[in-house]
VEXNUDO-923875 format. One record per residue (C-alpha): residue in one letter; x, y, z. Coordinates in pm, whole numbers, plus 50000, padded with zeros to 5 digits. Example, Ala and Ser with C-alpha at 12.3 -4.5 7.8 and 13.67 -1.06 7.14 Angstrom:
# residues 2
REC code     u     v     w
REC    A 51230 49550 50780
REC    S 51367 49894 50714
This chain:
# residues 385
REC code     u     v     w
REC    X 50633 11326 61627
REC    X 50335 11314 61862
REC    X 50358 10999 62075
REC    X 50088 11060 62338
REC    X 49787 11290 62386
REC    X 49851 11616 62571
REC    X 49661 11494 62878
REC    X 49809 11144 62864
REC    X 49648 10807 62797
REC    X 49338 10736 63008
REC    X 49264 10392 63156
REC    X 49049 10160 62948
REC    X 48682 10152 63046
REC    X 48575 09788 63072
REC    X 48299 09765 63335
REC    X 47933 09879 63337
REC    X 48002 10105 63634
REC    X 48291 10279 63462
REC    X 48087 10305 63141
REC    X 47819 10497 63331
REC    X 48089 10729 63468
REC    X 48245 10811 63130
REC    X 47902 10848 62966
REC    X 47817 11117 63221
REC    X 48159 11272 63166
REC    X 48101 11294 62790
REC    X 47744 11419 62834
REC    X 47872 11715 63035
REC    X 48138 11803 62779
REC    X 48076 12060 62506
REC    X 48098 12076 62128
REC    X 48127 11782 61887
REC    X 48278 11448 61985
REC    X 48562 11281 61797
REC    X 48509 10906 61759
REC    X 48724 10626 61619
REC    X 48732 10248 61644
REC    X 48996 09979 61625
REC    X 48903 09645 61471
REC    X 49074 09313 61407
REC    X 48968 09262 61047
REC    X 49164 08985 60882
REC    X 49230 08829 61222
REC    X 48890 08782 61387
REC    X 48558 08697 61225
REC    X 48359 08996 61106
REC    X 48434 09364 61143
REC    X 48339 09439 61501
REC    X 48505 09707 61711
REC    X 48740 09592 61986
REC    X 48820 09944 62107
REC    X 48614 10263 62082
REC    X 48790 10596 62133
REC    X 48612 10926 62201
REC    X 48718 11282 62279
REC    X 48502 11582 62364
REC    X 48609 11921 62493
REC    X 48553 11941 62866
REC    X 48544 11563 62895
REC    X 48882 11452 62764
REC    X 48961 11121 62596
REC    X 48771 10802 62671
REC    X 48886 10453 62569
REC    X 48625 10176 62583
REC    X 48684 09801 62563
REC    X 48388 09727 62337
REC    X 48446 09352 62359
REC    X 48396 09360 62735
REC    X 48112 09612 62689
REC    X 47932 09502 62371
REC    X 47630 09730 62425
REC    X 47701 10104 62426
REC    X 47347 10240 62396
REC    X 47390 10435 62721
REC    X 47682 10616 62564
REC    X 47472 10685 62257
REC    X 47201 10838 62477
REC    X 47457 11058 62652
REC    X 47564 11194 62312
REC    X 47212 11254 62179
REC    X 47214 11551 61942
REC    X 47594 11581 61952
REC    X 47782 11592 61622
REC    X 48027 11306 61571
REC    X 48362 11374 61406
REC    X 48479 11065 61217
REC    X 48756 11000 60967
REC    X 48637 10776 60683
REC    X 48297 10738 60848
REC    X 48188 10432 60650
REC    X 48470 10235 60813
REC    X 48330 10296 61162
REC    X 47955 10348 61134
REC    X 47871 09981 61083
REC    X 48064 09846 61381
REC    X 47941 10131 61603
REC    X 47581 10057 61506
REC    X 47637 09697 61617
REC    X 47715 09839 61962
REC    X 47400 10053 61971
REC    X 47560 10379 61860
REC    X 47419 10591 61576
REC    X 47494 10960 61515
REC    X 47237 11239 61493
REC    X 47487 11452 61298
REC    X 47839 11391 61173
REC    X 48143 11549 61013
REC    X 48372 11322 60810
REC    X 48724 11467 60796
REC    X 48830 11238 60511
REC    X 48531 11332 60297
REC    X 48583 11700 60377
REC    X 48946 11674 60265
REC    X 48842 11503 59942
REC    X 48585 11772 59868
REC    X 48871 12021 59912
REC    X 49082 11810 59674
REC    X 49362 11726 59916
REC    X 49603 11493 59736
REC    X 49663 11294 60056
REC    X 49363 11256 60282
REC    X 49460 10984 60530
REC    X 49438 11094 60893
REC    X 49815 11104 60943
REC    X 49866 11300 60620
REC    X 49598 11555 60708
REC    X 49732 11597 61059
REC    X 50078 11665 60922
REC    X 49962 11906 60651
REC    X 49706 12101 60854
REC    X 49847 12085 61207
REC    X 50216 12031 61133
REC    X 50208 11726 61360
REC    X 50332 11377 61272
REC    X 50137 11079 61402
REC    X 50306 10743 61449
REC    X 50119 10476 61250
REC    X 50320 10165 61336
REC    X 50031 10005 61527
REC    X 49763 10037 61259
REC    X 49766 09666 61166
REC    X 49806 09506 61509
REC    X 49564 09255 61660
REC    X 49324 09478 61853
REC    X 49155 09174 62007
REC    X 49469 09130 62222
REC    X 49409 09170 62594
REC    X 49546 09353 62778
REC    X 49625 09613 62515
REC    X 49982 09749 62543
REC    X 50022 10112 62650
REC    X 50187 10203 62319
REC    X 49884 10076 62127
REC    X 49645 10269 62349
REC    X 49849 10586 62300
REC    X 49830 10536 61923
REC    X 49452 10486 61941
REC    X 49401 10789 62167
REC    X 49597 11016 61933
REC    X 49351 10950 61651
REC    X 49071 11122 61844
REC    X 49307 11379 61998
REC    X 49342 11552 61659
REC    X 48991 11516 61513
REC    X 48850 11833 61669
REC    X 49136 12048 61537
REC    X 49098 11901 61189
REC    X 48722 11956 61189
REC    X 48762 12327 61272
REC    X 49017 12389 60998
REC    X 48842 12181 60732
REC    X 48505 12345 60806
REC    X 48661 12690 60759
REC    X 48808 12583 60425
REC    X 48480 12430 60308
REC    X 48299 12757 60381
REC    X 48560 12977 60215
REC    X 48562 12758 59903
REC    X 48183 12756 59869
REC    X 48160 12381 59937
REC    X 47999 12387 60281
REC    X 47651 12306 60150
REC    X 47792 12018 59944
REC    X 47960 11881 60256
REC    X 47643 11916 60464
REC    X 47445 11712 60213
REC    X 47717 11447 60203
REC    X 47732 11423 60582
REC    X 47352 11401 60607
REC    X 47357 11123 60349
REC    X 47607 10929 60560
REC    X 47365 10925 60854
REC    X 47166 10654 60678
REC    X 47473 10448 60582
REC    X 47465 10075 60646
REC    X 47733 09832 60527
REC    X 47625 09669 60199
REC    X 47471 09323 60215
REC    X 47542 09110 59909
REC    X 47295 08852 59779
REC    X 47579 08620 59683
REC    X 47878 08716 59898
REC    X 48083 08423 59768
REC    X 48100 08600 59430
REC    X 48327 08858 59595
REC    X 48601 08597 59632
REC    X 48925 08749 59504
REC    X 49030 08593 59172
REC    X 48685 08456 59087
REC    X 48735 08561 58725
REC    X 48970 08263 58685
REC    X 48676 08027 58737
REC    X 48517 07989 58393
REC    X 48264 07711 58454
REC    X 47940 07685 58650
REC    X 48073 07366 58811
REC    X 48379 07553 58935
REC    X 48159 07830 59072
REC    X 47957 07565 59251
REC    X 48274 07452 59425
REC    X 48359 07809 59527
REC    X 48010 07862 59665
REC    X 48030 07542 59870
REC    X 48380 07611 60004
REC    X 48292 07972 60085
REC    X 47990 07865 60291
REC    X 48190 07609 60490
REC    X 48477 07851 60542
REC    X 48241 08122 60666
REC    X 48070 07883 60909
REC    X 48404 07769 61049
REC    X 48527 08127 61077
REC    X 48219 08237 61271
REC    X 48234 07931 61496
REC    X 48602 07986 61580
REC    X 48601 08368 61565
REC    X 48875 08360 61304
REC    X 48886 08554 60977
REC    X 48772 08302 60711
REC    X 49072 08381 60492
REC    X 49296 08236 60764
REC    X 49117 07904 60736
REC    X 49143 07889 60357
REC    X 49278 08185 60154
REC    X 49090 08299 59845
REC    X 49381 08202 59619
REC    X 49371 07843 59748
REC    X 48993 07828 59711
REC    X 49013 07945 59350
REC    X 49286 07690 59274
REC    X 49072 07411 59420
REC    X 48778 07527 59208
REC    X 48964 07497 58878
REC    X 49191 07199 58941
REC    X 49128 06829 58983
REC    X 49076 06742 59350
REC    X 49105 06368 59407
REC    X 49201 06354 59772
REC    X 49249 06554 60088
REC    X 49617 06562 59999
REC    X 49534 06789 59704
REC    X 49386 07040 59948
REC    X 49691 07028 60172
REC    X 49908 07097 59870
REC    X 49721 07424 59806
REC    X 49728 07531 60171
REC    X 49982 07341 60377
REC    X 49870 07496 60708
REC    X 49526 07334 60686
REC    X 49481 07062 60946
REC    X 49358 06716 60850
REC    X 49010 06762 60996
REC    X 48948 07079 60796
REC    X 49094 06921 60482
REC    X 48846 06637 60520
REC    X 48553 06878 60555
REC    X 48651 07085 60252
REC    X 48710 06772 60045
REC    X 48360 06651 60132
REC    X 48190 06978 60033
REC    X 48382 06987 59704
REC    X 48273 06633 59622
REC    X 47915 06714 59728
REC    X 47914 07016 59496
REC    X 48048 06800 59213
REC    X 47756 06558 59255
REC    X 47488 06825 59224
REC    X 47301 06840 58891
REC    X 47382 07119 58647
REC    X 47053 07293 58728
REC    X 47180 07358 59083
REC    X 47498 07529 58963
REC    X 47523 07910 58977
REC    X 47535 08089 58641
REC    X 47878 08198 58522
REC    X 47745 08552 58481
REC    X 47445 08702 58656
REC    X 47164 08773 58413
REC    X 47080 09145 58392
REC    X 46754 09216 58573
REC    X 46644 09491 58334
REC    X 46681 09543 57964
REC    X 46999 09732 57876
REC    X 47132 09923 57580
REC    X 47381 09740 57362
REC    X 47747 09765 57454
REC    X 47842 09998 57168
REC    X 47566 10246 57254
REC    X 47672 10250 57620
REC    X 48033 10301 57522
REC    X 47951 10593 57293
REC    X 47744 10760 57563
REC    X 48020 10720 57821
REC    X 48274 10869 57580
REC    X 48070 11191 57593
REC    X 47956 11174 57955
REC    X 48294 11120 58121
REC    X 48455 11438 57979
REC    X 48148 11637 58086
REC    X 48188 11517 58444
REC    X 48565 11571 58432
REC    X 48511 11934 58328
REC    X 48277 11998 58621
REC    X 48528 11837 58857
REC    X 48804 12060 58722
REC    X 48594 12374 58767
REC    X 48502 12276 59124
REC    X 48853 12154 59209
REC    X 48740 11819 59345
REC    X 48770 11451 59243
REC    X 48534 11348 58963
REC    X 48393 11059 59168
REC    X 48256 11308 59421
REC    X 48084 11513 59152
REC    X 47876 11201 59082
REC    X 47933 10835 59163
REC    X 48085 10672 58849
REC    X 47863 10363 58868
REC    X 47555 10587 58848
REC    X 47683 10731 58521
REC    X 47764 10385 58389
REC    X 47414 10263 58475
REC    X 47264 10571 58310
REC    X 47463 10508 57993
REC    X 47338 10149 57978
REC    X 46966 10238 57982
REC    X 46774 10163 57664
REC    X 46626 10515 57674
REC    X 46783 10801 57869
REC    X 46526 11078 57824
REC    X 46571 11446 57902
REC    X 46731 11640 58188
REC    X 46434 11578 58417
REC    X 46444 11204 58351
REC    X 46816 11197 58426
REC    X 46760 11391 58749
REC    X 46494 11139 58855
REC    X 46723 10847 58770
REC    X 47015 10990 58967
REC    X 46789 11066 59263
REC    X 46668 10706 59264
REC    X 47029 10586 59257
REC    X 47116 10790 59566
REC    X 47278 11103 59422
REC    X 47254 11411 59643
REC    X 47066 11727 59534
REC    X 47386 11927 59482
REC    X 47522 11658 59250
REC    X 47200 11634 59050
REC    X 47186 12012 59008
REC    X 47540 12012 58870
REC    X 47535 11711 58639
REC    X 47181 11647 58510
REC    X 47195 11905 58230
REC    X 47554 11826 58117
REC    X 47474 11453 58112
REC    X 47160 11516 57905
REC    X 47363 11720 57655
REC    X 47632 11451 57646
REC    X 47374 11180 57580
REC    X 47224 11389 57298
REC    X 47571 11454 57151
REC    X 47636 11080 57141
REC    X 47330 11032 56922
REC    X 47114 10880 57199
C-alpha cells in the first residue's frame, strides 16, 4: 500500500508570497498537471474547495490551502495552455472555477476509463488495476475544513495527484489502440465548458419529496428549504445538518401544532431554530392556494402521449445497447439516456437529419450523433412513429 508520495509530503501553501513561489515552480515544470481538490460537502455550506493539490513533472507536488487563499488566478495564469489531468472532472471544475481556475485543456481519467469500459473506475481501483498500487482511502470523508490538517490527511491528498500522470499515460495509450481517442478528445473538449447545474426550484430536489402529495405540503417544503438554506449559509454549515431532508418531509405531511412537534422530528434542533421553522410553516399555511407550487411541473412543450413514448423507447433502447456492445462501452456514454427519452416524447420525431439536429441542441457530441442518429431514426420508424 502506498502511504506517501515518493518525494514526501510538501508543506501547505497558505500565504500570497508562497503562492507566488509555487506558481512559478509549476510554470517552469513540463507536461500536463494533475489537479485534485478536497471539499467539506455535507459539513460546510456549499461545495467549495478547502485544499487544492497539484503535481507537474519538474515541479513536484503542491498543496494549497484554498480557504486561506481563496483567489488562485495567479496559479491559473502560470498554467495557461497546460493540460489538466482530473479524475471525475465535474466534481472539481466548479469549485476550482470559484477560485479563478479554468482549464485550457483537460484529460479526465474517470471518463477515459469508462470509455474503455473498465468495470471499476474509481481512482483507487484504477491505480490498483493499472499501476498495481493500492491507495489508502480512509480519509476520503473527513472534514477538510479542519485546520491544521493532519499529516496523514495531507499524505492521502497528495497521493491522489501523485498517480494521475501515470494513469493518464496508460489510459491515453489504450484509448488510441482501441480507436476511441477521438471520442475521448470530444468528451474532454465538451467538459471545458462545464458549469454546475443551477436549478430553478432547488427545493424540489429535497430527498423524499415524492411523499408530499399536496400543493400545501410542497409550500411547506419550499418555505422550510429557504429558511434552512439561509441559516446554512449564515453559519457555514451544510443545511442538512440544521434540518435533514427526512425531517423536513415529515413536517410537510404531518400536523404541526407547536415547536414541540418539530423537536420530535429532529431532537438536535435548538429552541430558537424550532421557533423559526414553526413560524415559516405557519406562514406557508396561511398563504392562499394560488401561491402554492404545483404538485407537478407543467410541461413547457407539447409532448407525445405516454404510450407512444413507451413504444418508441422499446425500440430505441435496444438500438443504443447494440451500439454500446459493439464499441465495448457503457450505453450512457454512447448517448445520454435523457436525450433519448426526450426524443421519444416529441410529438413528431422526423428523419435522421432532424434527430441529429435535436441531439446537437441537447448537447450530444459529434461522435455520438454520427453513431446514433440513423439507428434512432430506424427505431422510431419501426415503432410506427
